[in-house]
N, C-alpha and C positions, 0 to 999 in steps of 0.2 A: 668390514668397512663398506662393501658393496651393498649389503642388506640395509644398513642405516641410510645410505643414499637413496635407495629405492623407497624406503619408508618415508623419508623426508619428501621425496618427489610426490608420492601418493597423497601425503597430507596437504601439500601445496595445491595439487590438482583438485582435491576434494574441497578445499576452501574456496576455490574459484568457481565451482559449479553452483548454479542458482537452483534452489529447491523448487519442485513443482508445487509442493504444498508444505506449509509449516504449521505445526500445532504448538500453541503456547497455552499452558495451563496455569491457573491461579485459583487455588481453593477449589470451589465447586464448578468453576468455568474452565472449559478447554476449547479455545478458539482454534478453528482451522481456517487458514488464510490460503486462498488459491487465486490464480488468475481468473477473472470473471469471463473471459472470452468475448466474442463479438455478439453473442445472442442474449436477448433479454426474454425471460420467461413470460408467456402470455398472461399469467395471473399476477405478474409483478406490476406495481404501480409505476407511474412515470417518475423519472428522476426529478426531485425538487429539493432544495432550490438549485438553480444554476447560478453559480458565482463566477464572475468574470474578473480576472486579475492580471497583473503584470508583475514581473520580478526581474531582479538583476543578480549578478554574481554575488553570492554570499548573503543575500537578503532572505528573510524569513517572513512568511505570511501565515496567519492563523485563522481557522474556521472551526465552528462547533455545531453540534446537533444534539438534541435530547433523544436518547434511546429509551423507549417505553419498556416497562416490564413485560415479559412474554415475547419480545422480539427475538427471533432466532437467526436472522440474517441481515447483514448490512453490506451494501455494495457501494464502493467509492470509486469514482472515475475522475482522475486527474489527466487532462488532455491538453497538450500544447502543440502537437503535430510536427514540430521541428526537431528532427532527430539529430541535428548538429548541436543542439543545446541539451543539457541534462538537468532535470529536476529530481528532487528526492521527496518522498512522502513518508511521514511517520504518523501513526495513529495512536492516540493516547486515550485508552479506555479508562474508566474510573478505577479499575483494578490492575491494569498492566499497560505496558507499552508494546505495540506491534510494529515491527520494522526496525530500521528504516528500509524502504523499498525504493529501488532505482528503476530506471527505464527498462533495463533488460529483464526484470522480474517476470513480466507477462509475455515477453516475446514480441510485443508491438512497439515499434519505435515512436517516440514522442507521446507516449501514453503510459499511465500506470492505472490499471483497471483491476480492482481487488474485490473478491467476495470473502466476507468474514462470517463464519457460521459457528453456531454452538447449539446443538439440538436441545440442550437443557435451558437455553435462553442466554442472550447476551446480558452482560451486567448493565442494569438500568442506570440512567443518569446522563451526565454531559460527557460526550466523546469529542475530543479535539483532534483536528487534522493540521499538521505542520507541513507546509510546502516550503521547500528550501531550494534556492538557486545554486545547485551543486557545480555546474559548469555552464555558465551563460555568457555569451558574447553580446554585449549591449543590453537590450530589454526584451524579455520573452513574455508574450501574452499567453494566457491559459484559461481554461475553465475547470472548475471542480464541482462535481455534483455527487449526491449520495441519495440513497433510498433504503 
């Protein structure tokens, strides 16, 4: 009886932990998603476009970008700065769904900053970003950028 309680406790704790990196594979693509951190590599282009939005509790906003063949990395930065509200980000690649990701994923409050990599190349085509107002009091302004 005690062993089953311990096993149950371990499973609950494991479910609550946020992974530092998550790999999702589909066919020939194996995406590795990690927090992007606060640094931008010198050889990286500037984030474009910068989209400014606002969202309320339970609302969903959509953005998209075209990922060219041969692209090996995509960085997505959803920033609202207000840690009292919580937004959720889900990334829809043409071949899979990545996420959902919440504020705590990258360890920075009020921001979800992701690096999506695949050394074999990301699946080319239209990638969609779903921003969802998971826990918002009033209206929350945000920016979302990618490169």
